[in-house]
N, C-alpha and C positions, 0 to 999 in steps of 0.2 A: 890655385893660381888667380882665379877671377876675384876671390875674396880679398886678396892682397892688393888688387888694383882699385877696389872700391872702398869708400869710407862707410861708416856706420849708417849715415843718412841714405846712401845709395842702396845698401842692403835692406834697410827698412822699406824703402820705396819699392824695391823689387818684390819683397815679401808681400807688400800691400797689393801690388798688381797681380801677384799669384793668387792671393785671397779673392780679389775681385773677379779674376778669371774663373776660379772654381765656383764662385757664387753664380756668375752669369751662365756658365755651362751646365753645372750639375744641379743647381737649385732653381734655375729659371728656364733656360732654353730647352734642355732635354726633357724635363718633366712636363713643360707646357706642350711640346710636340707630342709626347706620349698621351697626355690627357686629350689633346685635340683628336687624335686617331681613336682613342678608347671611347670617345663620345660619338664622333661622326660616323665611324665605320659600322658599328652595330645598327644605328638608326638607318643608315643607307642600305645595308644588307637586308634588314627586315622588310622595309617598305619599298625599296627600289629593285630588289633582286629576288629574295626568297619567297615573299608573299605578295608580290606585285599584283597578281591577278586577284587574290583574295581581298586586297585593300583598294581595288580600283574605284569602288564607290566613294571611298574617303579622299580620293585624289581631287585636289582643288581645281587644277587645270586639267580637264579630262584628256586633252591631247598632250602627250609627252613631246617636249621640244628640246630637251637637254640630253646630251649623250657623252660618250667618253671624252671627246675633245674639250668640252666645257668643264667636265669634272676634273680633269688633270690640270687645266688652267687654274681652276679654283684652288686646288690643292697646292700648286706652286705659289700662288699669291698668298695663300694662308700661311705657308712656311715663312715667306718673307715678312708677313705681318707679325708672326710670333717672334722673329729675330728682332724686329723693331720694338716690340713690347719688351724684349729682353734688355735692350739699350735703356729704355725708360726705367725698368726695374733696377738696372745697374746704377742709374743716377740716384734713385731712391736709396739704394744700398750705401752709396758714397755719403749721401746726406745723413743717413742713420749713423754711420761711423763717426761723423762729426757732431752728433747729438742735435741735429736740426729737425728731426721728424718727431711724430707723436707715437711711433711704434714702441710698444712695451714688450718685455720679455717674459714676465711672470704672469701666467693666466690667472693665478690667484689674486693678483692685484685688483682686478675688476670682477672676477668670477665668471663662471660658465654662462649664466643668463645674459650678461652684457656681451660676451663674445658672440653668442647666437644673435642677439639683438643687433649688434654692429654689422653682421652679414646682411640681415634684412634691411637695415637702414641704408647700407651702401647700394643695395639693389634699387631701392626707391629713389635715392639721390641720383644714381646713374641714369635711371629712366628719365628723370627730369632734364638732366644734362643732355642726354641723347636726343630728346625731343627737339630742344632748341638748337643744338649743334647740327642735327639732321636737317632741320628746316633751313638753317643758314647755308649748308652745303648744297641745298637745292636752289639757292640763289644763282641765277644764270651766269654771272661773272665767275662764280666759284665752282659751279657744278662740273664743268669739263675737266678741271684740274684737281678735283677731290673725289667726287662721288660717282662719276659716270662709270668707272671700272666696276663698282659693285652692281650697278644697274645693267651691265652687259649680261648679267644673269637674269633672265626673265622667268623662265621655268626653273625656279630655285630648287636646290638640293641641300642636304646637310652640309656639304662642303662649301656652300656659299657663305656660311656664317662669318668667316674671317677673310673673305675674298675682297680685299680693299686696295685702293691706291695708297702708296706710302704716306701721303699727306693725311688721308683719312685715318690711316692706322695710328698716326700720332694723336689725332683728335680723339680716337676711340680709346687710346691707351692712357690718356691724361687723368681720368677719374681715379685710377689706382694711386697715382702719384699725389693727387690733390688730397685724397682721403688720408694718406700717410702723414700729411702735414697738419690737417685740420682736425682729425679725430683721434682719440686714443684707440689704437687698433693693434691687435696682435697679429703676428705674421701668419698664423694659421687661419685667422679670419680673412685676411687678404686672399689667401689661397682658396679658401672656401667660397668667398664672394666671386672670384674669377671663374671657379668651376661651375657654380650655379649660373652665373652669367652666360657661360658657354652653352650649358644645357638648354637654357631658355632661348638663347639665340638660335641654336640648332632646331629646336621645335618650331620657332618662328619661320625658319627657312626649310622646313621639312618637305613641304609640297603636298602633305597629306594632313587632314584634319583629325586630331586625336583628342581635342578638348571635348569633354562630355557636353551634350546639348543642354543638360540641366543647369550647367554653370551659367549659361547665357541669360537665364532669368533669375538667378540667385542675386539677392540684394548686394552681396559683396563680390562674389566670384565673377559676376558679369563684367567687372572692370579689368579682368585678366584678358589679354588679347588672345583669341583663338589663332591658330595658324593661318586661317583664311584672311584675317585682318592684315597681317604684314605681306601675305602673298599678293593681295590686291595692290599694295604699294608698288610691287615690282611690275605689275601689269598695267596699272593706271598712273603710276609715278608721283603725281603731285597731290598727296593726301595720305591719310593713315600713317603719320610720321612716327607714332609711338611704337615701341618694340615689345615691351613687357606688359604695359598697361594702356588702357584706352582713355583715361580721364583727361589728359592734356588735349587729345584730339577732340573730345567732346566739348571741353570748356572753350577751346579756341576755334571751334567750328571747322576743323580740318578733316573730320572723318567723312569718308565718301558716303553720299546719300544712298547709294545702291548697296552699301555694305550689308544691312540687315537682310535684304532679299538674296544677295549672293550667299551669305552664310546659311540662310534657310534652305536654299536650293541644295547646298552640300549635305545638310542634315537630312533633307528629303530623300536624296539618293541613298544615303546610308540606311535610312529606315526602310526604304523599298527593298534594298538588297537583303536586309535582315529578314524581312517578311518572306521574300522569295526563297531564301535559304531555309527558313523554318517550314514553309509549305513543301519544299522539296524533301526535307527530312521526314515529314509526316506522310508524304506520298510513298516514300520508300518503305516506311514502317508498315503502312497499310497494305502494300503489295506483298510484303513478306509474311503477312498473316495467313 
């Protein structure tokens, strides 16, 4: 009956809306929510619940100040952020259907090496974008209306990673759309980039230091931000604006001067705890002889 009342163009449009809805729900929103919980929950359970006492020395802020109320708030805001990301992805999908993006379908067109390279490239480009957008959102006239919600979390947890004001969510979600227009990129590379980005984001907001101390003196790995680096941004606010890497903060002089000492103090606690644990085990062995 309905088909008799609609012309062919109407049916095509309804079919298009149905396709768009399927993409938004089944290819974007639901997978993104699943990935969010698959990444955040294990990190949270291991460090904040199951082995909390064992990892106490790794805790950057020694006194815990975040509890259930904050965590649920962060989760709710993260779900809203994912839904906004979905709207952005739907816009990219529409553009792709009209041949306006640089997204390609055949992996063989550029090969596996380029696909992997494109993921790494997008991570580095996003980090540069994030540094400058982040600094802009700390500008006093914008801060209250964009970034303050994220800074309501001082003692950060894995759930803080996507806890944004809707305006900041749009800012954070734009790189995926930009890359879709500027770079030849496969859909799987976009998914891979978003997944890697989430993992790095969660590590940055973990609240515990898991980056090996040896990295901090390595000529290349020292540019990767330890968890302490971004944790200090949440406690000190105006500095350490980079999320994945340190180089923009170093080049622009925005890295906190006390950062090396703060990081060293965290590693000193970790080393002391390890020595105490080793001494305790040796004492037990000696007593059992």
